[in-house]
DRENZA-756162 format. One record per residue (C-alpha): residue number from 1; y negated, z negated, x. Coordinates in Angstrom, 2 decimals. Example, Ala and Ser with C-alpha at 12.3 -4.5 7.8 and 13.67 -1.06 7.14 Angstrom:
BEGIN
+-----+---------+---------+---------+
:   i :       Y :       Z :       X :
+-----+---------+---------+---------+
:   1 :    4.50 :   -7.80 :   12.30 :
:   2 :    1.06 :   -7.14 :   13.67 :
+-----+---------+---------+---------+
END
This chain:
BEGIN
+-----+---------+---------+---------+
:   i :       Y :       Z :       X :
+-----+---------+---------+---------+
:   1 :   -8.40 :  -32.33 :   40.20 :
:   2 :   -9.57 :  -35.09 :   42.54 :
:   3 :  -10.34 :  -37.24 :   39.51 :
:   4 :   -6.87 :  -36.53 :   38.20 :
:   5 :   -5.30 :  -37.71 :   41.45 :
:   6 :   -7.32 :  -40.94 :   41.51 :
:   7 :   -6.71 :  -41.92 :   37.88 :
:   8 :   -3.22 :  -40.55 :   37.40 :
:   9 :   -4.37 :  -38.90 :   34.14 :
:  10 :   -3.94 :  -35.37 :   32.89 :
:  11 :   -6.62 :  -32.72 :   32.53 :
:  12 :   -6.87 :  -29.55 :   30.43 :
:  13 :   -8.98 :  -26.50 :   31.15 :
:  14 :   -9.60 :  -23.33 :   29.10 :
:  15 :   -9.60 :  -20.05 :   31.05 :
:  16 :  -10.58 :  -16.75 :   29.44 :
:  17 :   -9.29 :  -13.60 :   31.07 :
:  18 :  -10.84 :  -10.11 :   31.21 :
:  19 :   -9.07 :   -9.02 :   27.99 :
:  20 :  -10.63 :  -11.88 :   26.00 :
:  21 :   -7.32 :  -13.76 :   25.88 :
:  22 :   -7.65 :  -17.48 :   26.56 :
:  23 :   -5.18 :  -19.68 :   28.40 :
:  24 :   -4.68 :  -23.43 :   28.55 :
:  25 :   -4.37 :  -24.87 :   32.07 :
:  26 :   -2.85 :  -28.36 :   32.12 :
:  27 :   -2.96 :  -30.50 :   35.26 :
:  28 :   -1.18 :  -33.86 :   35.51 :
:  29 :   -0.33 :  -36.20 :   38.37 :
:  30 :    3.34 :  -36.95 :   38.81 :
:  31 :    3.99 :  -40.71 :   38.73 :
:  32 :    0.46 :  -41.36 :   39.99 :
:  33 :    1.28 :  -39.79 :   43.36 :
:  34 :   -0.28 :  -36.93 :   45.28 :
:  35 :    1.83 :  -34.25 :   43.55 :
:  36 :    0.46 :  -32.29 :   40.58 :
:  37 :    2.19 :  -30.61 :   37.65 :
:  38 :    0.28 :  -27.49 :   36.68 :
:  39 :    1.19 :  -25.49 :   33.55 :
:  40 :   -0.47 :  -22.35 :   32.20 :
:  41 :    0.20 :  -20.97 :   28.72 :
:  42 :   -1.62 :  -18.83 :   26.14 :
:  43 :   -3.98 :  -20.58 :   23.77 :
:  44 :   -2.28 :  -19.71 :   20.49 :
:  45 :   -5.34 :  -19.97 :   18.26 :
:  46 :   -7.37 :  -17.60 :   20.42 :
:  47 :   -4.46 :  -15.17 :   20.81 :
:  48 :   -3.94 :  -15.11 :   17.05 :
:  49 :   -7.64 :  -14.55 :   16.40 :
:  50 :   -7.69 :  -11.74 :   18.98 :
:  51 :   -4.70 :  -10.09 :   17.29 :
:  52 :   -6.43 :  -10.34 :   13.90 :
:  53 :   -9.59 :   -8.87 :   15.40 :
:  54 :   -7.67 :   -5.90 :   16.80 :
:  55 :   -5.91 :   -5.42 :   13.44 :
:  56 :   -9.27 :   -5.35 :   11.65 :
:  57 :  -10.58 :   -2.78 :   14.12 :
:  58 :   -7.54 :   -0.54 :   13.66 :
:  59 :   -7.69 :   -0.87 :    9.87 :
:  60 :  -11.39 :    0.02 :    9.86 :
:  61 :  -10.73 :    3.15 :   11.92 :
:  62 :   -7.85 :    4.23 :    9.68 :
:  63 :  -10.03 :    3.76 :    6.60 :
:  64 :  -12.85 :    5.82 :    8.16 :
:  65 :  -10.40 :    8.58 :    9.08 :
:  66 :   -8.99 :    8.73 :    5.56 :
:  67 :  -12.49 :    8.88 :    4.10 :
:  68 :  -13.36 :   11.71 :    6.48 :
:  69 :  -10.30 :   13.69 :    5.41 :
:  70 :  -11.18 :   13.08 :    1.75 :
:  71 :  -14.76 :   14.27 :    2.34 :
:  72 :  -13.53 :   17.47 :    4.01 :
:  73 :  -11.18 :   18.17 :    1.11 :
:  74 :  -14.01 :   17.55 :   -1.35 :
:  75 :  -16.21 :   20.08 :    0.46 :
:  76 :  -13.35 :   22.58 :    0.40 :
:  77 :  -12.92 :   21.93 :   -3.33 :
:  78 :  -16.56 :   22.71 :   -3.99 :
:  79 :  -16.34 :   25.99 :   -2.08 :
:  80 :  -13.09 :   27.16 :   -3.68 :
:  81 :  -13.57 :   29.82 :   -6.33 :
:  82 :   -9.99 :   30.04 :   -7.56 :
:  83 :   -9.32 :   27.39 :  -10.29 :
:  84 :   -5.75 :   26.78 :   -9.11 :
:  85 :   -6.93 :   26.30 :   -5.53 :
:  86 :   -9.68 :   23.95 :   -6.69 :
:  87 :   -7.16 :   21.92 :   -8.69 :
:  88 :   -4.85 :   21.68 :   -5.68 :
:  89 :   -7.66 :   20.34 :   -3.50 :
:  90 :   -8.61 :   17.82 :   -6.19 :
:  91 :   -5.03 :   16.56 :   -6.36 :
:  92 :   -4.93 :   16.27 :   -2.58 :
:  93 :   -8.13 :   14.20 :   -2.70 :
:  94 :   -6.51 :   11.96 :   -5.28 :
:  95 :   -3.49 :   11.39 :   -3.05 :
:  96 :   -5.70 :   10.56 :   -0.08 :
:  97 :   -7.58 :    8.09 :   -2.31 :
:  98 :   -4.28 :    6.46 :   -3.28 :
:  99 :   -3.30 :    6.06 :    0.37 :
: 100 :   -6.72 :    4.59 :    1.18 :
: 101 :   -6.53 :    2.01 :   -1.63 :
: 102 :   -2.99 :    1.01 :   -0.72 :
: 103 :   -3.95 :    0.69 :    2.94 :
: 104 :   -6.85 :   -1.58 :    2.03 :
: 105 :   -4.53 :   -3.72 :   -0.09 :
: 106 :   -2.05 :   -4.06 :    2.77 :
: 107 :   -4.77 :   -5.02 :    5.23 :
: 108 :   -6.43 :   -7.49 :    2.86 :
: 109 :   -3.28 :   -9.20 :    1.64 :
: 110 :   -0.75 :   -9.02 :    4.43 :
: 111 :   -0.52 :  -11.87 :    6.87 :
: 112 :    3.18 :  -11.38 :    7.27 :
: 113 :    5.70 :   -8.77 :    6.19 :
: 114 :    5.20 :   -8.89 :    2.39 :
: 115 :    2.47 :   -7.76 :   -0.03 :
: 116 :    2.06 :   -8.58 :   -3.74 :
: 117 :    2.53 :   -5.09 :   -5.16 :
: 118 :    2.24 :   -6.44 :   -8.69 :
: 119 :   -1.45 :   -7.18 :   -8.20 :
: 120 :   -1.98 :   -3.74 :   -6.67 :
: 121 :   -0.16 :   -2.05 :   -9.57 :
: 122 :   -2.44 :   -3.69 :  -12.14 :
: 123 :   -5.60 :   -2.69 :  -10.26 :
: 124 :   -4.39 :    0.85 :   -9.61 :
: 125 :   -3.47 :    1.46 :  -13.27 :
: 126 :   -6.83 :    0.07 :  -14.40 :
: 127 :   -8.63 :    2.49 :  -12.06 :
: 128 :   -6.51 :    5.45 :  -13.17 :
: 129 :   -7.17 :    4.61 :  -16.81 :
: 130 :  -10.92 :    4.62 :  -16.14 :
: 131 :  -10.70 :    7.83 :  -14.11 :
: 132 :   -8.81 :    9.83 :  -16.71 :
: 133 :  -11.08 :    8.54 :  -19.50 :
: 134 :  -14.08 :   10.35 :  -17.99 :
: 135 :  -14.61 :   13.59 :  -19.90 :
: 136 :  -11.17 :   13.51 :  -21.49 :
: 137 :   -9.11 :   11.90 :  -24.24 :
: 138 :   -8.35 :    8.19 :  -24.10 :
: 139 :   -5.28 :    7.32 :  -22.08 :
: 140 :   -4.40 :    3.65 :  -22.29 :
: 141 :   -2.05 :    2.35 :  -19.59 :
: 142 :   -0.11 :   -0.80 :  -20.52 :
: 143 :    1.25 :   -2.67 :  -17.51 :
: 144 :    4.17 :   -5.10 :  -17.42 :
: 145 :    4.70 :   -6.70 :  -14.05 :
: 146 :    5.46 :  -10.02 :  -12.46 :
: 147 :    4.51 :  -11.06 :   -8.95 :
: 148 :    6.34 :   -8.59 :   -6.74 :
: 149 :    6.29 :   -9.40 :   -3.04 :
: 150 :    7.38 :   -6.16 :   -1.42 :
: 151 :    7.77 :   -5.08 :    2.22 :
: 152 :    4.54 :   -3.82 :    3.77 :
: 153 :    6.13 :   -0.47 :    4.68 :
: 154 :    6.99 :    0.20 :    1.02 :
: 155 :    3.47 :   -0.18 :   -0.40 :
: 156 :    1.98 :    3.24 :    0.40 :
: 157 :    5.09 :    5.30 :   -0.55 :
: 158 :    5.46 :    3.36 :   -3.81 :
: 159 :    1.74 :    3.74 :   -4.55 :
: 160 :    2.05 :    7.52 :   -4.15 :
: 161 :    5.08 :    7.63 :   -6.46 :
: 162 :    3.16 :    5.60 :   -9.06 :
: 163 :    0.17 :    7.94 :   -8.74 :
: 164 :    2.32 :   11.04 :   -9.30 :
: 165 :    4.28 :    9.68 :  -12.27 :
: 166 :    1.27 :    8.24 :  -14.08 :
: 167 :   -0.78 :   11.34 :  -13.30 :
: 168 :    1.92 :   13.63 :  -14.73 :
: 169 :    2.22 :   11.53 :  -17.89 :
: 170 :   -1.54 :   11.52 :  -18.34 :
: 171 :   -1.92 :   15.28 :  -17.91 :
: 172 :    1.20 :   16.71 :  -19.51 :
: 173 :    2.80 :   14.28 :  -21.96 :
: 174 :    0.32 :   14.72 :  -24.81 :
: 175 :   -1.36 :   17.73 :  -26.35 :
: 176 :   -4.78 :   18.63 :  -24.95 :
: 177 :   -7.47 :   16.45 :  -26.46 :
: 178 :   -5.02 :   14.01 :  -28.03 :
: 179 :   -5.03 :   10.31 :  -27.12 :
: 180 :   -1.86 :    8.65 :  -25.95 :
: 181 :   -0.47 :    5.55 :  -24.32 :
: 182 :    1.44 :    5.19 :  -21.06 :
: 183 :    3.63 :    2.21 :  -20.25 :
: 184 :    4.18 :    1.11 :  -16.65 :
: 185 :    6.50 :   -1.71 :  -15.65 :
: 186 :    7.88 :   -3.20 :  -12.46 :
: 187 :   10.57 :   -5.77 :  -13.17 :
: 188 :   13.57 :   -7.31 :  -11.39 :
: 189 :   17.02 :   -5.85 :  -12.06 :
: 190 :   19.96 :   -8.08 :  -12.93 :
: 191 :   22.02 :   -6.51 :  -10.15 :
: 192 :   19.27 :   -7.03 :   -7.57 :
: 193 :   16.21 :   -5.08 :   -6.51 :
: 194 :   13.48 :   -3.91 :   -8.87 :
: 195 :   12.88 :   -1.14 :  -11.37 :
: 196 :    9.65 :    0.83 :  -11.68 :
: 197 :    9.32 :    2.77 :  -14.92 :
: 198 :    6.59 :    5.02 :  -16.29 :
: 199 :    7.00 :    5.98 :  -19.96 :
: 200 :    5.04 :    7.95 :  -22.55 :
: 201 :    5.45 :    8.79 :  -26.23 :
: 202 :    4.51 :   12.45 :  -25.94 :
: 203 :    6.27 :   15.77 :  -26.37 :
: 204 :    9.01 :   15.22 :  -23.83 :
: 205 :   10.19 :   17.22 :  -20.84 :
: 206 :   10.98 :   20.94 :  -20.93 :
: 207 :   14.57 :   21.76 :  -21.79 :
: 208 :   16.77 :   21.80 :  -18.71 :
: 209 :   14.39 :   19.69 :  -16.61 :
: 210 :   16.09 :   17.96 :  -13.67 :
: 211 :   14.33 :   15.60 :  -11.29 :
: 212 :   16.43 :   16.86 :   -8.37 :
: 213 :   15.40 :   20.48 :   -8.97 :
: 214 :   11.80 :   20.15 :  -10.16 :
: 215 :    9.66 :   22.31 :   -7.87 :
: 216 :    6.15 :   21.01 :   -8.64 :
: 217 :    4.41 :   19.41 :   -5.68 :
: 218 :    4.00 :   16.12 :   -7.55 :
: 219 :    7.72 :   15.80 :   -8.22 :
: 220 :    8.53 :   16.81 :   -4.65 :
: 221 :    6.24 :   14.01 :   -3.42 :
: 222 :    7.84 :   11.48 :   -5.79 :
: 223 :   11.36 :   12.57 :   -4.78 :
: 224 :   10.62 :   12.49 :   -1.06 :
: 225 :    9.15 :    8.98 :   -1.09 :
: 226 :   11.85 :    7.69 :   -3.43 :
: 227 :   14.37 :    8.83 :   -0.83 :
: 228 :   12.36 :    7.18 :    1.94 :
: 229 :   12.54 :    3.89 :    0.01 :
: 230 :   16.29 :    4.32 :   -0.56 :
: 231 :   15.53 :    4.38 :   -4.29 :
: 232 :   17.03 :    6.40 :   -7.14 :
: 233 :   14.62 :    8.39 :   -9.32 :
: 234 :   15.63 :    9.77 :  -12.69 :
: 235 :   14.13 :   10.93 :  -16.00 :
: 236 :   15.45 :    9.96 :  -19.42 :
: 237 :   14.40 :   10.45 :  -23.07 :
: 238 :   12.08 :    7.81 :  -24.52 :
: 239 :   12.40 :    9.01 :  -28.16 :
: 240 :    9.77 :   10.28 :  -28.47 :
: 241 :    8.54 :   11.06 :  -25.00 :
: 242 :    9.87 :   10.59 :  -21.51 :
: 243 :   10.63 :    7.72 :  -19.20 :
: 244 :   10.77 :    8.07 :  -15.41 :
: 245 :   12.77 :    5.31 :  -13.74 :
: 246 :   12.87 :    4.40 :  -10.06 :
: 247 :   15.50 :    1.85 :   -9.05 :
: 248 :   14.60 :    0.11 :   -5.81 :
: 249 :   16.96 :   -1.86 :   -3.54 :
: 250 :   14.34 :   -4.54 :   -2.78 :
+-----+---------+---------+---------+
END
């Protein structure tokens, strides 16, 4: 400070507090006189890096927790003797896996409030295609999607809806042992928002099926998250087959 007073020049110091947040301290002589102007403000680069570090730590802990839950469900699956109970645990593991993948995508891609869900959709469908091909008939999943920058909060609910609709088409649309294609698209609507559709060319839905009244857990999950997203979910004939459509407001 003495040097500042003699030369009439400014000086900057970096101070790091106990919470690893740095501050810039600026000292300047006023008109070359004995008075000093002292300003203290956060060092933006360090604050931003600290925030990113904390975000990485939180994301890592969430990922570890989800993997722990998945491992516990897997152990429970192995010990279950009832086939229906074993299947239920396997489906729960699949849903936890979907949440984990979507969470990783959000953490890796989000530096603001939007995530490219189109890229996630392509990767997720590719993984589901590979998963269902193991020990079963071929299920090809054709994807039509453009870049779709969606709100961060919509990624996990939409990923779960996608998982349920594609999973249902894969398991129930075609006769056991028969191959079949599934078409997934996410495209803009002329009136605004986007439309997610999952279609097959299989045997169609049971007579009298209504999305609003379907009591399977998968459809309850899809309905619940569609409502959370303020979307409208419906089923329609694909001739042959079925098409599930989710109209989104964003």
